[in-house]
CHARMM-style PDB file with segment names, atoms N, HN, CA, C and O in Angstrom:
ATOM      1  N   MET     1       0.849  -1.160   0.000  1.00  0.00      PROA
ATOM      2  CA  MET     1       0.000   0.000   0.000  1.00  0.00      PROA
ATOM      3  C   MET     1       0.899   1.227   0.000  1.00  0.00      PROA
ATOM      4  O   MET     1       1.947   1.246   0.644  1.00  0.00      PROA
ATOM      5  N   LYS     2       0.470   2.256  -0.736  1.00  0.00      PROA
ATOM      6  HN  LYS     2      -0.382   2.241  -1.259  1.00  0.00      PROA
ATOM      7  CA  LYS     2       1.195   3.517  -0.764  1.00  0.00      PROA
ATOM      8  C   LYS     2       0.269   4.624  -0.270  1.00  0.00      PROA
ATOM      9  O   LYS     2      -0.825   4.815  -0.800  1.00  0.00      PROA
ATOM     10  N   ILE     3       0.719   5.350   0.749  1.00  0.00      PROA
ATOM     11  HN  ILE     3       1.608   5.195   1.179  1.00  0.00      PROA
ATOM     12  CA  ILE     3      -0.046   6.462   1.307  1.00  0.00      PROA
ATOM     13  C   ILE     3       0.758   7.730   1.072  1.00  0.00      PROA
ATOM     14  O   ILE     3       1.883   7.863   1.554  1.00  0.00      PROA
ATOM     15  N   GLU     4       0.171   8.661   0.325  1.00  0.00      PROA
ATOM     16  HN  GLU     4      -0.743   8.553  -0.066  1.00  0.00      PROA
ATOM     17  CA  GLU     4       0.835   9.927   0.033  1.00  0.00      PROA
ATOM     18  C   GLU     4       0.052  11.049   0.705  1.00  0.00      PROA
ATOM     19  O   GLU     4      -1.164  11.159   0.542  1.00  0.00      PROA
ATOM     20  N   CYS     5       0.763  11.877   1.458  1.00  0.00      PROA
ATOM     21  HN  CYS     5       1.750  11.787   1.590  1.00  0.00      PROA
ATOM     22  CA  CYS     5       0.139  12.988   2.168  1.00  0.00      PROA
ATOM     23  C   CYS     5       0.759  14.282   1.659  1.00  0.00      PROA
ATOM     24  O   CYS     5       1.966  14.489   1.776  1.00  0.00      PROA
ATOM     25  N   TYR     6      -0.070  15.146   1.094  1.00  0.00      PROA
ATOM     26  HN  TYR     6      -1.051  14.977   0.998  1.00  0.00      PROA
ATOM     27  CA  TYR     6       0.385  16.404   0.523  1.00  0.00      PROA
ATOM     28  C   TYR     6      -0.167  17.561   1.331  1.00  0.00      PROA
ATOM     29  O   TYR     6      -1.344  17.575   1.695  1.00  0.00      PROA
ATOM     30  N   MET     7       0.703  18.548   1.614  1.00  0.00      PROA
ATOM     31  HN  MET     7       1.659  18.537   1.318  1.00  0.00      PROA
ATOM     32  CA  MET     7       0.305  19.702   2.410  1.00  0.00      PROA
ATOM     33  C   MET     7       0.863  20.969   1.797  1.00  0.00      PROA
ATOM     34  O   MET     7       1.941  20.962   1.202  1.00  0.00      PROA
ATOM     35  N   SER     8       0.116  22.066   1.945  1.00  0.00      PROA
ATOM     36  HN  SER     8      -0.760  22.072   2.428  1.00  0.00      PROA
ATOM     37  CA  SER     8       0.616  23.370   1.532  1.00  0.00      PROA
ATOM     38  C   SER     8       1.643  23.846   2.557  1.00  0.00      PROA
ATOM     39  O   SER     8       1.741  23.297   3.654  1.00  0.00      PROA
ATOM     40  N   ALA     9       2.403  24.870   2.187  1.00  0.00      PROA
ATOM     41  HN  ALA     9       2.323  25.317   1.296  1.00  0.00      PROA
ATOM     42  CA  ALA     9       3.434  25.399   3.086  1.00  0.00      PROA
ATOM     43  C   ALA     9       2.838  25.882   4.405  1.00  0.00      PROA
ATOM     44  O   ALA     9       3.480  25.755   5.448  1.00  0.00      PROA
ATOM     45  N   GLY    10       1.632  26.430   4.382  1.00  0.00      PROA
ATOM     46  HN  GLY    10       1.111  26.533   3.535  1.00  0.00      PROA
ATOM     47  CA  GLY    10       1.026  26.969   5.587  1.00  0.00      PROA
ATOM     48  C   GLY    10       0.130  26.006   6.351  1.00  0.00      PROA
ATOM     49  O   GLY    10      -0.502  26.405   7.329  1.00  0.00      PROA
ATOM     50  N   CYS    11       0.061  24.771   5.935  1.00  0.00      PROA
ATOM     51  HN  CYS    11       0.575  24.447   5.141  1.00  0.00      PROA
ATOM     52  CA  CYS    11      -0.818  23.792   6.581  1.00  0.00      PROA
ATOM     53  C   CYS    11      -0.289  23.453   7.972  1.00  0.00      PROA
ATOM     54  O   CYS    11       0.869  23.067   8.127  1.00  0.00      PROA
ATOM     55  N   GLY    12      -1.135  23.597   8.966  1.00  0.00      PROA
ATOM     56  HN  GLY    12      -2.076  23.910   8.840  1.00  0.00      PROA
ATOM     57  CA  GLY    12      -0.739  23.312  10.336  1.00  0.00      PROA
ATOM     58  C   GLY    12      -1.113  21.925  10.816  1.00  0.00      PROA
ATOM     59  O   GLY    12      -0.988  21.629  12.005  1.00  0.00      PROA
ATOM     60  N   ALA    13      -1.572  21.061   9.908  1.00  0.00      PROA
ATOM     61  HN  ALA    13      -1.673  21.301   8.943  1.00  0.00      PROA
ATOM     62  CA  ALA    13      -2.094  19.753  10.306  1.00  0.00      PROA
ATOM     63  C   ALA    13      -1.071  18.626  10.250  1.00  0.00      PROA
ATOM     64  O   ALA    13      -1.420  17.475  10.512  1.00  0.00      PROA
ATOM     65  N   GLU    14       0.185  18.924   9.914  1.00  0.00      PROA
ATOM     66  HN  GLU    14       0.469  19.859   9.701  1.00  0.00      PROA
ATOM     67  CA  GLU    14       1.142  17.843   9.677  1.00  0.00      PROA
ATOM     68  C   GLU    14       1.352  16.944  10.897  1.00  0.00      PROA
ATOM     69  O   GLU    14       1.338  15.721  10.756  1.00  0.00      PROA
ATOM     70  N   GLU    15       1.542  17.502  12.064  1.00  0.00      PROA
ATOM     71  HN  GLU    15       1.553  18.495  12.178  1.00  0.00      PROA
ATOM     72  CA  GLU    15       1.804  16.684  13.249  1.00  0.00      PROA
ATOM     73  C   GLU    15       0.653  15.727  13.542  1.00  0.00      PROA
ATOM     74  O   GLU    15       0.875  14.541  13.789  1.00  0.00      PROA
ATOM     75  N   LEU    16      -0.567  16.238  13.515  1.00  0.00      PROA
ATOM     76  HN  LEU    16      -0.747  17.201  13.315  1.00  0.00      PROA
ATOM     77  CA  LEU    16      -1.747  15.392  13.764  1.00  0.00      PROA
ATOM     78  C   LEU    16      -1.935  14.378  12.639  1.00  0.00      PROA
ATOM     79  O   LEU    16      -2.287  13.227  12.896  1.00  0.00      PROA
ATOM     80  N   LEU    17      -1.704  14.793  11.406  1.00  0.00      PROA
ATOM     81  HN  LEU    17      -1.417  15.728  11.197  1.00  0.00      PROA
ATOM     82  CA  LEU    17      -1.825  13.881  10.267  1.00  0.00      PROA
ATOM     83  C   LEU    17      -0.842  12.725  10.395  1.00  0.00      PROA
ATOM     84  O   LEU    17      -1.210  11.568  10.191  1.00  0.00      PROA
ATOM     85  N   ARG    18       0.402  13.033  10.730  1.00  0.00      PROA
ATOM     86  HN  ARG    18       0.701  13.973  10.895  1.00  0.00      PROA
ATOM     87  CA  ARG    18       1.406  11.970  10.902  1.00  0.00      PROA
ATOM     88  C   ARG    18       0.969  10.977  11.982  1.00  0.00      PROA
ATOM     89  O   ARG    18       1.078   9.765  11.799  1.00  0.00      PROA
ATOM     90  N   ALA    19       0.475  11.497  13.102  1.00  0.00      PROA
ATOM     91  HN  ALA    19       0.386  12.481  13.250  1.00  0.00      PROA
ATOM     92  CA  ALA    19       0.031  10.624  14.194  1.00  0.00      PROA
ATOM     93  C   ALA    19      -1.153   9.767  13.763  1.00  0.00      PROA
ATOM     94  O   ALA    19      -1.197   8.576  14.072  1.00  0.00      PROA
ATOM     95  N   ASN    20      -2.106  10.355  13.058  1.00  0.00      PROA
ATOM     96  HN  ASN    20      -2.070  11.323  12.807  1.00  0.00      PROA
ATOM     97  CA  ASN    20      -3.288   9.603  12.619  1.00  0.00      PROA
ATOM     98  C   ASN    20      -2.937   8.533  11.592  1.00  0.00      PROA
ATOM     99  O   ASN    20      -3.451   7.417  11.656  1.00  0.00      PROA
ATOM    100  N   VAL    21      -2.070   8.867  10.654  1.00  0.00      PROA
ATOM    101  HN  VAL    21      -1.652   9.774  10.602  1.00  0.00      PROA
ATOM    102  CA  VAL    21      -1.675   7.878   9.644  1.00  0.00      PROA
ATOM    103  C   VAL    21      -0.916   6.736  10.308  1.00  0.00      PROA
ATOM    104  O   VAL    21      -1.172   5.566  10.022  1.00  0.00      PROA
ATOM    105  N   ARG    22       0.007   7.073  11.185  1.00  0.00      PROA
ATOM    106  HN  ARG    22       0.214   8.023  11.417  1.00  0.00      PROA
ATOM    107  CA  ARG    22       0.783   6.045  11.899  1.00  0.00      PROA
ATOM    108  C   ARG    22      -0.151   5.123  12.684  1.00  0.00      PROA
ATOM    109  O   ARG    22       0.004   3.902  12.639  1.00  0.00      PROA
ATOM    110  N   ALA    23      -1.116   5.698  13.400  1.00  0.00      PROA
ATOM    111  HN  ALA    23      -1.241   6.689  13.437  1.00  0.00      PROA
ATOM    112  CA  ALA    23      -2.058   4.900  14.193  1.00  0.00      PROA
ATOM    113  C   ALA    23      -2.913   4.009  13.302  1.00  0.00      PROA
ATOM    114  O   ALA    23      -3.160   2.852  13.644  1.00  0.00      PROA
ATOM    115  N   ALA    24      -3.367   4.527  12.170  1.00  0.00      PROA
ATOM    116  HN  ALA    24      -3.166   5.467  11.892  1.00  0.00      PROA
ATOM    117  CA  ALA    24      -4.212   3.736  11.269  1.00  0.00      PROA
ATOM    118  C   ALA    24      -3.442   2.562  10.675  1.00  0.00      PROA
ATOM    119  O   ALA    24      -3.969   1.452  10.587  1.00  0.00      PROA
ATOM    120  N   VAL    25      -2.201   2.801  10.269  1.00  0.00      PROA
ATOM    121  HN  VAL    25      -1.773   3.702  10.341  1.00  0.00      PROA
ATOM    122  CA  VAL    25      -1.379   1.730   9.694  1.00  0.00      PROA
ATOM    123  C   VAL    25      -1.133   0.644  10.748  1.00  0.00      PROA
ATOM    124  O   VAL    25      -1.214  -0.548  10.454  1.00  0.00      PROA
ATOM    125  N   GLU    26      -0.834   1.070  11.967  1.00  0.00      PROA
ATOM    126  HN  GLU    26      -0.768   2.038  12.206  1.00  0.00      PROA
ATOM    127  CA  GLU    26      -0.601   0.092  13.048  1.00  0.00      PROA
ATOM    128  C   GLU    26      -1.876  -0.666  13.390  1.00  0.00      PROA
ATOM    129  O   GLU    26      -1.850  -1.887  13.543  1.00  0.00      PROA
ATOM    130  N   ARG    27      -2.991   0.050  13.511  1.00  0.00      PROA
ATOM    131  HN  ARG    27      -3.012   1.042  13.387  1.00  0.00      PROA
ATOM    132  CA  ARG    27      -4.263  -0.584  13.885  1.00  0.00      PROA
ATOM    133  C   ARG    27      -4.705  -1.601  12.839  1.00  0.00      PROA
ATOM    134  O   ARG    27      -5.185  -2.683  13.176  1.00  0.00      PROA
ATOM    135  N   GLU    28      -4.541  -1.244  11.573  1.00  0.00      PROA
ATOM    136  HN  GLU    28      -4.152  -0.365  11.299  1.00  0.00      PROA
ATOM    137  CA  GLU    28      -4.963  -2.140  10.486  1.00  0.00      PROA
ATOM    138  C   GLU    28      -3.905  -3.187  10.163  1.00  0.00      PROA
ATOM    139  O   GLU    28      -4.157  -4.116   9.396  1.00  0.00      PROA
ATOM    140  N   ASP    29      -2.715  -3.035  10.752  1.00  0.00      PROA
ATOM    141  HN  ASP    29      -2.509  -2.280  11.375  1.00  0.00      PROA
ATOM    142  CA  ASP    29      -1.616  -3.981  10.574  1.00  0.00      PROA
ATOM    143  C   ASP    29      -1.321  -4.227   9.092  1.00  0.00      PROA
ATOM    144  O   ASP    29      -1.301  -5.364   8.619  1.00  0.00      PROA
ATOM    145  N   VAL    30      -1.092  -3.109   8.372  1.00  0.00      PROA
ATOM    146  HN  VAL    30      -1.108  -2.186   8.756  1.00  0.00      PROA
ATOM    147  CA  VAL    30      -0.780  -3.206   6.949  1.00  0.00      PROA
ATOM    148  C   VAL    30       0.633  -2.700   6.694  1.00  0.00      PROA
ATOM    149  O   VAL    30       1.142  -1.843   7.415  1.00  0.00      PROA
ATOM    150  N   ALA    31       1.246  -3.239   5.668  1.00  0.00      PROA
ATOM    151  HN  ALA    31       0.832  -3.936   5.082  1.00  0.00      PROA
ATOM    152  CA  ALA    31       2.540  -2.732   5.223  1.00  0.00      PROA
ATOM    153  C   ALA    31       2.257  -1.550   4.302  1.00  0.00      PROA
ATOM    154  O   ALA    31       1.507  -1.674   3.334  1.00  0.00      PROA
ATOM    155  N   ALA    32       2.857  -0.409   4.607  1.00  0.00      PROA
ATOM    156  HN  ALA    32       3.467  -0.308   5.393  1.00  0.00      PROA
ATOM    157  CA  ALA    32       2.582   0.784   3.811  1.00  0.00      PROA
ATOM    158  C   ALA    32       3.829   1.625   3.632  1.00  0.00      PROA
ATOM    159  O   ALA    32       4.615   1.808   4.561  1.00  0.00      PROA
ATOM    160  N   GLU    33       3.994   2.126   2.432  1.00  0.00      PROA
ATOM    161  HN  GLU    33       3.356   1.977   1.677  1.00  0.00      PROA
ATOM    162  CA  GLU    33       4.987   3.160   2.161  1.00  0.00      PROA
ATOM    163  C   GLU    33       4.251   4.479   2.393  1.00  0.00      PROA
ATOM    164  O   GLU    33       3.263   4.764   1.715  1.00  0.00      PROA
ATOM    165  N   VAL    34       4.720   5.277   3.337  1.00  0.00      PROA
ATOM    166  HN  VAL    34       5.522   5.046   3.887  1.00  0.00      PROA
ATOM    167  CA  VAL    34       4.051   6.528   3.679  1.00  0.00      PROA
ATOM    168  C   VAL    34       4.960   7.691   3.323  1.00  0.00      PROA
ATOM    169  O   VAL    34       6.121   7.740   3.727  1.00  0.00      PROA
ATOM    170  N   ILE    35       4.408   8.629   2.558  1.00  0.00      PROA
ATOM    171  HN  ILE    35       3.464   8.589   2.230  1.00  0.00      PROA
ATOM    172  CA  ILE    35       5.165   9.792   2.098  1.00  0.00      PROA
ATOM    173  C   ILE    35       4.443  11.061   2.537  1.00  0.00      PROA
ATOM    174  O   ILE    35       3.240  11.205   2.317  1.00  0.00      PROA
ATOM    175  N   PHE    36       5.180  11.978   3.157  1.00  0.00      PROA
ATOM    176  HN  PHE    36       6.157  11.860   3.335  1.00  0.00      PROA
ATOM    177  CA  PHE    36       4.650  13.292   3.529  1.00  0.00      PROA
ATOM    178  C   PHE    36       5.417  14.335   2.728  1.00  0.00      PROA
ATOM    179  O   PHE    36       6.648  14.353   2.739  1.00  0.00      PROA
ATOM    180  N   ARG    37       4.676  15.217   2.022  1.00  0.00      PROA
ATOM    181  HN  ARG    37       3.676  15.203   2.013  1.00  0.00      PROA
ATOM    182  CA  ARG    37       5.336  16.243   1.213  1.00  0.00      PROA
ATOM    183  C   ARG    37       4.621  17.577   1.334  1.00  0.00      PROA
ATOM    184  O   ARG    37       3.397  17.648   1.224  1.00  0.00      PROA
ATOM    185  N   ARG    38       5.381  18.620   1.557  1.00  0.00      PROA
ATOM    186  HN  ARG    38       6.376  18.563   1.647  1.00  0.00      PROA
ATOM    187  CA  ARG    38       4.864  19.990   1.442  1.00  0.00      PROA
ATOM    188  C   ARG    38       5.074  20.385  -0.011  1.00  0.00      PROA
ATOM    189  O   ARG    38       6.168  20.232  -0.553  1.00  0.00      PROA
ATOM    190  N   ILE    39       4.018  20.895  -0.638  1.00  0.00      PROA
ATOM    191  HN  ILE    39       3.129  21.019  -0.198  1.00  0.00      PROA
ATOM    192  CA  ILE    39       4.091  21.234  -2.049  1.00  0.00      PROA
ATOM    193  C   ILE    39       3.611  22.662  -2.294  1.00  0.00      PROA
ATOM    194  O   ILE    39       2.879  23.240  -1.490  1.00  0.00      PROA
ATOM    195  N   THR    40       4.040  23.205  -3.418  1.00  0.00      PROA
ATOM    196  HN  THR    40       4.634  22.735  -4.070  1.00  0.00      PROA
ATOM    197  CA  THR    40       3.647  24.550  -3.820  1.00  0.00      PROA
ATOM    198  C   THR    40       2.313  24.490  -4.556  1.00  0.00      PROA
ATOM    199  O   THR    40       1.834  23.416  -4.921  1.00  0.00      PROA
ATOM    200  N   ASP    41       1.726  25.663  -4.765  1.00  0.00      PROA
ATOM    201  HN  ASP    41       2.115  26.535  -4.469  1.00  0.00      PROA
ATOM    202  CA  ASP    41       0.488  25.733  -5.544  1.00  0.00      PROA
ATOM    203  C   ASP    41       0.691  25.149  -6.938  1.00  0.00      PROA
ATOM    204  O   ASP    41      -0.185  24.458  -7.457  1.00  0.00      PROA
ATOM    205  N   LYS    42       1.842  25.425  -7.544  1.00  0.00      PROA
ATOM    206  HN  LYS    42       2.554  25.986  -7.122  1.00  0.00      PROA
ATOM    207  CA  LYS    42       2.137  24.920  -8.891  1.00  0.00      PROA
ATOM    208  C   LYS    42       2.211  23.387  -8.900  1.00  0.00      PROA
ATOM    209  O   LYS    42       1.680  22.738  -9.801  1.00  0.00      PROA
ATOM    210  N   GLU    43       2.870  22.823  -7.897  1.00  0.00      PROA
ATOM    211  HN  GLU    43       3.302  23.350  -7.165  1.00  0.00      PROA
ATOM    212  CA  GLU    43       2.952  21.357  -7.797  1.00  0.00      PROA
ATOM    213  C   GLU    43       1.572  20.763  -7.561  1.00  0.00      PROA
ATOM    214  O   GLU    43       1.228  19.737  -8.148  1.00  0.00      PROA
ATOM    215  N   ALA    44       0.778  21.401  -6.704  1.00  0.00      PROA
ATOM    216  HN  ALA    44       1.057  22.234  -6.227  1.00  0.00      PROA
ATOM    217  CA  ALA    44      -0.578  20.917  -6.422  1.00  0.00      PROA
ATOM    218  C   ALA    44      -1.416  20.903  -7.686  1.00  0.00      PROA
ATOM    219  O   ALA    44      -2.158  19.953  -7.935  1.00  0.00      PROA
ATOM    220  N   SER    45      -1.299  21.955  -8.484  1.00  0.00      PROA
ATOM    221  HN  SER    45      -0.696  22.727  -8.282  1.00  0.00      PROA
ATOM    222  CA  SER    45      -2.045  22.026  -9.737  1.00  0.00      PROA
ATOM    223  C   SER    45      -1.636  20.899 -10.685  1.00  0.00      PROA
ATOM    224  O   SER    45      -2.487  20.255 -11.298  1.00  0.00      PROA
ATOM    225  N   ALA    46      -0.339  20.669 -10.798  1.00  0.00      PROA
ATOM    226  HN  ALA    46       0.352  21.192 -10.299  1.00  0.00      PROA
ATOM    227  CA  ALA    46       0.159  19.611 -11.682  1.00  0.00      PROA
ATOM    228  C   ALA    46      -0.307  18.226 -11.224  1.00  0.00      PROA
ATOM    229  O   ALA    46      -0.568  17.349 -12.048  1.00  0.00      PROA
ATOM    230  N   LEU    47      -0.408  18.037  -9.901  1.00  0.00      PROA
ATOM    231  HN  LEU    47      -0.196  18.750  -9.233  1.00  0.00      PROA
ATOM    232  CA  LEU    47      -0.840  16.754  -9.340  1.00  0.00      PROA
ATOM    233  C   LEU    47      -2.358  16.654  -9.180  1.00  0.00      PROA
ATOM    234  O   LEU    47      -2.884  15.611  -8.792  1.00  0.00      PROA
ATOM    235  N   GLU    48      -3.058  17.765  -9.488  1.00  0.00      PROA
ATOM    236  HN  GLU    48      -2.630  18.612  -9.803  1.00  0.00      PROA
ATOM    237  CA  GLU    48      -4.514  17.865  -9.325  1.00  0.00      PROA
ATOM    238  C   GLU    48      -4.926  17.657  -7.874  1.00  0.00      PROA
ATOM    239  O   GLU    48      -5.952  17.037  -7.591  1.00  0.00      PROA
ATOM    240  N   ILE    49      -4.116  18.181  -6.958  1.00  0.00      PROA
ATOM    241  HN  ILE    49      -3.283  18.685  -7.187  1.00  0.00      PROA
ATOM    242  CA  ILE    49      -4.399  18.158  -5.529  1.00  0.00      PROA
ATOM    243  C   ILE    49      -5.187  19.416  -5.197  1.00  0.00      PROA
ATOM    244  O   ILE    49      -4.781  20.508  -5.596  1.00  0.00      PROA
ATOM    245  N   LYS    50      -6.293  19.299  -4.483  1.00  0.00      PROA
ATOM    246  HN  LYS    50      -6.622  18.412  -4.159  1.00  0.00      PROA
ATOM    247  CA  LYS    50      -7.154  20.447  -4.203  1.00  0.00      PROA
ATOM    248  C   LYS    50      -7.085  20.931  -2.773  1.00  0.00      PROA
ATOM    249  O   LYS    50      -7.120  22.141  -2.552  1.00  0.00      PROA
ATOM    250  N   GLY    51      -6.989  20.062  -1.801  1.00  0.00      PROA
ATOM    251  HN  GLY    51      -6.960  19.079  -1.981  1.00  0.00      PROA
ATOM    252  CA  GLY    51      -7.040  20.470  -0.400  1.00  0.00      PROA
ATOM    253  C   GLY    51      -5.736  20.216   0.325  1.00  0.00      PROA
ATOM    254  O   GLY    51      -4.885  19.460  -0.144  1.00  0.00      PROA
ATOM    255  N   SER    52      -5.590  20.846   1.459  1.00  0.00      PROA
ATOM    256  HN  SER    52      -6.281  21.460   1.841  1.00  0.00      PROA
ATOM    257  CA  SER    52      -4.396  20.646   2.269  1.00  0.00      PROA
ATOM    258  C   SER    52      -4.823  20.445   3.722  1.00  0.00      PROA
ATOM    259  O   SER    52      -5.431  21.328   4.327  1.00  0.00      PROA
ATOM    260  N   PRO    53      -4.504  19.292   4.268  1.00  0.00      PROA
ATOM    261  CA  PRO    53      -3.769  18.210   3.638  1.00  0.00      PROA
ATOM    262  C   PRO    53      -4.664  17.360   2.731  1.00  0.00      PROA
ATOM    263  O   PRO    53      -5.884  17.322   2.889  1.00  0.00      PROA
ATOM    264  N   SER    54      -4.032  16.692   1.796  1.00  0.00      PROA
ATOM    265  HN  SER    54      -3.041  16.722   1.668  1.00  0.00      PROA
ATOM    266  CA  SER    54      -4.702  15.693   0.960  1.00  0.00      PROA
ATOM    267  C   SER    54      -3.996  14.367   1.170  1.00  0.00      PROA
ATOM    268  O   SER    54      -2.767  14.307   1.214  1.00  0.00      PROA
ATOM    269  N   VAL    55      -4.774  13.310   1.298  1.00  0.00      PROA
ATOM    270  HN  VAL    55      -5.772  13.359   1.262  1.00  0.00      PROA
ATOM    271  CA  VAL    55      -4.221  11.977   1.516  1.00  0.00      PROA
ATOM    272  C   VAL    55      -4.693  11.078   0.388  1.00  0.00      PROA
ATOM    273  O   VAL    55      -5.890  10.952   0.133  1.00  0.00      PROA
ATOM    274  N   LEU    56      -3.731  10.454  -0.284  1.00  0.00      PROA
ATOM    275  HN  LEU    56      -2.758  10.556  -0.077  1.00  0.00      PROA
ATOM    276  CA  LEU    56      -4.040   9.517  -1.360  1.00  0.00      PROA
ATOM    277  C   LEU    56      -3.593   8.130  -0.938  1.00  0.00      PROA
ATOM    278  O   LEU    56      -2.487   7.954  -0.426  1.00  0.00      PROA
ATOM    279  N   ILE    57      -4.454   7.149  -1.153  1.00  0.00      PROA
ATOM    280  HN  ILE    57      -5.352   7.292  -1.569  1.00  0.00      PROA
ATOM    281  CA  ILE    57      -4.098   5.758  -0.908  1.00  0.00      PROA
ATOM    282  C   ILE    57      -4.091   5.063  -2.250  1.00  0.00      PROA
ATOM    283  O   ILE    57      -5.103   4.991  -2.947  1.00  0.00      PROA
ATOM    284  N   ASN    58      -2.911   4.549  -2.597  1.00  0.00      PROA
ATOM    285  HN  ASN    58      -2.089   4.608  -2.031  1.00  0.00      PROA
ATOM    286  CA  ASN    58      -2.709   3.928  -3.903  1.00  0.00      PROA
ATOM    287  C   ASN    58      -3.211   4.843  -5.027  1.00  0.00      PROA
ATOM    288  O   ASN    58      -3.834   4.389  -5.986  1.00  0.00      PROA
ATOM    289  N   GLY    59      -2.922   6.146  -4.881  1.00  0.00      PROA
ATOM    290  HN  GLY    59      -2.416   6.515  -4.102  1.00  0.00      PROA
ATOM    291  CA  GLY    59      -3.231   7.124  -5.921  1.00  0.00      PROA
ATOM    292  C   GLY    59      -4.630   7.691  -5.900  1.00  0.00      PROA
ATOM    293  O   GLY    59      -4.957   8.523  -6.746  1.00  0.00      PROA
ATOM    294  N   VAL    60      -5.478   7.274  -4.961  1.00  0.00      PROA
ATOM    295  HN  VAL    60      -5.212   6.598  -4.274  1.00  0.00      PROA
ATOM    296  CA  VAL    60      -6.868   7.738  -4.895  1.00  0.00      PROA
ATOM    297  C   VAL    60      -7.050   8.642  -3.673  1.00  0.00      PROA
ATOM    298  O   VAL    60      -6.770   8.242  -2.542  1.00  0.00      PROA
ATOM    299  N   ASP    61      -7.523   9.865  -3.921  1.00  0.00      PROA
ATOM    300  HN  ASP    61      -7.751  10.189  -4.839  1.00  0.00      PROA
ATOM    301  CA  ASP    61      -7.760  10.820  -2.842  1.00  0.00      PROA
ATOM    302  C   ASP    61      -8.882  10.296  -1.950  1.00  0.00      PROA
ATOM    303  O   ASP    61      -9.951   9.936  -2.443  1.00  0.00      PROA
ATOM    304  N   ILE    62      -8.642  10.252  -0.635  1.00  0.00      PROA
ATOM    305  HN  ILE    62      -7.774  10.544  -0.235  1.00  0.00      PROA
ATOM    306  CA  ILE    62      -9.663   9.712   0.271  1.00  0.00      PROA
ATOM    307  C   ILE    62     -10.778  10.713   0.542  1.00  0.00      PROA
ATOM    308  O   ILE    62     -11.846  10.318   1.008  1.00  0.00      PROA
ATOM    309  N   GLU    63     -10.561  12.001   0.263  1.00  0.00      PROA
ATOM    310  HN  GLU    63      -9.693  12.322  -0.116  1.00  0.00      PROA
ATOM    311  CA  GLU    63     -11.579  13.037   0.412  1.00  0.00      PROA
ATOM    312  C   GLU    63     -11.474  14.009  -0.750  1.00  0.00      PROA
ATOM    313  O   GLU    63     -10.986  15.126  -0.578  1.00  0.00      PROA
ATOM    314  N   PRO    64     -11.921  13.603  -1.925  1.00  0.00      PROA
ATOM    315  CA  PRO    64     -11.777  14.491  -3.087  1.00  0.00      PROA
ATOM    316  C   PRO    64     -12.530  15.805  -2.876  1.00  0.00      PROA
ATOM    317  O   PRO    64     -13.640  15.824  -2.344  1.00  0.00      PROA
ATOM    318  N   GLN    65     -11.909  16.889  -3.300  1.00  0.00      PROA
ATOM    319  HN  GLN    65     -11.007  16.874  -3.732  1.00  0.00      PROA
ATOM    320  CA  GLN    65     -12.485  18.231  -3.148  1.00  0.00      PROA
ATOM    321  C   GLN    65     -12.979  18.721  -4.500  1.00  0.00      PROA
ATOM    322  O   GLN    65     -12.297  18.570  -5.514  1.00  0.00      PROA
ATOM    323  N   GLU    66     -14.164  19.306  -4.506  1.00  0.00      PROA
ATOM    324  HN  GLU    66     -14.718  19.429  -3.682  1.00  0.00      PROA
ATOM    325  CA  GLU    66     -14.736  19.894  -5.715  1.00  0.00      PROA
ATOM    326  C   GLU    66     -14.565  21.399  -5.662  1.00  0.00      PROA
ATOM    327  O   GLU    66     -15.527  22.139  -5.454  1.00  0.00      PROA
ATOM    328  N   MET    67     -13.322  21.849  -5.853  1.00  0.00      PROA
ATOM    329  HN  MET    67     -12.541  21.247  -6.022  1.00  0.00      PROA
ATOM    330  CA  MET    67     -13.045  23.280  -5.826  1.00  0.00      PROA
ATOM    331  C   MET    67     -11.864  23.580  -6.724  1.00  0.00      PROA
ATOM    332  O   MET    67     -11.096  22.689  -7.087  1.00  0.00      PROA
ATOM    333  N   ALA    68     -11.732  24.835  -7.073  1.00  0.00      PROA
ATOM    334  HN  ALA    68     -12.355  25.559  -6.778  1.00  0.00      PROA
ATOM    335  CA  ALA    68     -10.601  25.256  -7.902  1.00  0.00      PROA
ATOM    336  C   ALA    68      -9.445  25.663  -7.003  1.00  0.00      PROA
ATOM    337  O   ALA    68      -9.666  26.190  -5.913  1.00  0.00      PROA
ATOM    338  N   GLY    69      -8.231  25.429  -7.439  1.00  0.00      PROA
ATOM    339  HN  GLY    69      -8.051  25.001  -8.325  1.00  0.00      PROA
ATOM    340  CA  GLY    69      -7.059  25.868  -6.689  1.00  0.00      PROA
ATOM    341  C   GLY    69      -6.682  24.928  -5.562  1.00  0.00      PROA
ATOM    342  O   GLY    69      -7.265  23.858  -5.390  1.00  0.00      PROA
ATOM    343  N   PHE    70      -5.703  25.354  -4.810  1.00  0.00      PROA
ATOM    344  HN  PHE    70      -5.229  26.224  -4.950  1.00  0.00      PROA
ATOM    345  CA  PHE    70      -5.120  24.563  -3.724  1.00  0.00      PROA
ATOM    346  C   PHE    70      -5.272  25.353  -2.438  1.00  0.00      PROA
ATOM    347  O   PHE    70      -4.787  26.480  -2.342  1.00  0.00      PROA
ATOM    348  N   SER    71      -5.937  24.777  -1.455  1.00  0.00      PROA
ATOM    349  HN  SER    71      -6.331  23.862  -1.533  1.00  0.00      PROA
ATOM    350  CA  SER    71      -6.118  25.513  -0.197  1.00  0.00      PROA
ATOM    351  C   SER    71      -5.562  24.761   0.973  1.00  0.00      PROA
ATOM    352  OT1 SER    71      -5.632  25.241   2.105  1.00  0.00      PROA
TER     353      SER     71
END
């Protein structure tokens, strides 16, 4: 399993996100490659990432956002 976590430079959720992802992986007892990345608006646009933080599991956003831009 691959878990990708993308955040804007100003996102304050990284510490809680890391703890929640770690707890979920341990609770579900799955092998996972976990990646945390702070990205720019330009990178978010290229990756079609809409929210911050955004979490993708095996390339699928777990909470897709219907909005323009990166917030």
